[in-house]
C-alpha positions, 0 to 999 in steps of 0.5 A, a space after each residue: 778384516 781391518 778398519 781404520 777408526 780415527 787414525 787407529 787400525 782396528 781388527 774386527 773380531 770374527 763373526 759368530 758363525 765363523 767361530 761356531 763352525 770352526 769350533 764344531 769342526 775341531 770338536 768333530 775331528 777330535 771326537 774320533 780320538 775318544 773311543 769311550 766318548 764315541 760309545 756314549 754318543 752312539 748310545 745317545 743316538 740309539 736312544 733318540 732313534 728308539 724314541 722316534 721309531 718306538 711304534 715300529 720297534 716295540 713288539 707289543 702295545 705298551 698299554 695292552 693288558 694281558 692278565 693271563 701273561 702277568 708277571 712272566 719272567 724274561 723269555 723269547 716272547 717277552 725279552 724283559 718279562 711282563 708286569 702285574 697287568 701282563 704288559 710287555 716291559 720291553 715295549 714300555 721301556 721303548 716308549 718310556 724312552 720318548 718320555 725321558 728324551 722329551 723331559 731332558 730336551 725340554 728342561 735343557 731348552 728351558 734351563 740353558 737359555 735362562 741360565 746363560 742370559 742371567 749369567 752373562 748379563 750379571 757378569 758383563 754389567 756387574 755392579 748392582 745388576 750382578 748383585 741382584 741376579 746372583 742373590 736371587 740365584 743364591 736363594 734358589 741354590 740354598 734349597 736342595 734341588 730335589 726337595 724344591 722340585 718336589 715342592 713345586 710339583 706337589 703345588 702345581 699338580 702331578 703330570 709330565 708338564 708339571 715335572 718339566 717345569 718343576 725341574 727347570 725352576 730348580 736347575 738353572 742356578 748352576 748354569 747361571 753361575 757358570 755363565 757368569 764366571 765365563 763372562 767375567 773372563 771373556 769381557 776383558 778379552 782383547 777381541 771384546 775390547 776391539 769390538 767396543 772400539 769398532 763401535 759395537 753396542 753393549 747388547 751386540 757385544 753381549 750376545 754376539 761376542 760374549 755369549 758364543 764364547 760362554 755357550 760351550 761351557 754351558 752346553 757341557 754343563 747341561 750335558 753333565 746335568 742331564 743324568 741328574 735331570 733323568 734321576 730327578 724326573 724318575 724320582 718325581 715319577 716314583 712318587 707319583 708326581 711325574 707322568 701319570 699311569 698308564 704312561 710308561 715312565 721309568 720311575 713310575 714303573 719302578 714304583 709299581 714294581 717295588 712290591 714285587 722286587 723279591 719274587 719278580 725282580 725284573 718288573 723293577 730292575 729292567 726300568 732301573 737298568 734303563 735309567 742307569 744306562 741312559 744316565 751313564 751315556 749322558 755322563 760319558 758324553 758330557 765328560 768327553 765334551 768337557 775334554 774337547 771344548 775346555 782346554 783346561 781339561 784337555 788330555 795330554 
């Protein structure tokens, strides 16, 4: 689409919906050529379905205690064994998927927009705005994320909501750094210059032309960070600062089963395997998204 402005023919850059759907179609088409990535996405889809239909899938009530069946090894009756209270571990793992998915999605929905906005504002405006925002980012980055999350969780009080807030407060700086780096490149692109010449306001340029181009890299980084979010949430649960009993949170399950690890290994190992598989699936999916969305990492 063209428009004449003071005798100059200006090409109006494509709108955000067109770029978004074109990019989405290209990614879906290329995903078929990534079998390992497809496996990762299939596992994640299964986890989401398990979380949604947990009451229909779980063979037992995850909170029901049957002391007569305490510490039973894996069998046909209890595929993953039972814990010290006779609760079915498989059922608890299935319901624990809900907590894990809720934590990952909640943190991502908080961290993604915050990091993206801070990063693109700093990169687009530069100067004092950039200096102030990046110095605040550097202060948070100077602390180990797990230690900082533990400090926030301990000060705010134990609970799943507290864990989500604590992880979110420590996970946004890398997203902001990445978004700033992308914005520094995109702000000098020809289509951004064309949008300015066309008369677009700075806010319109920022959120309709720069943010959509930075979003794919942020999404990839968020996907890669989800494994770390899972491990951090499990660490908080292990230390008693995450979801509280009798919630079937995987980190808390490992914590309660560690004292039986030598004689009744399945109590702690089964939730550990669940954390491993879920983190691996997110890493595979993140690597595949990076290869598909970032041409600098494209495979030959």
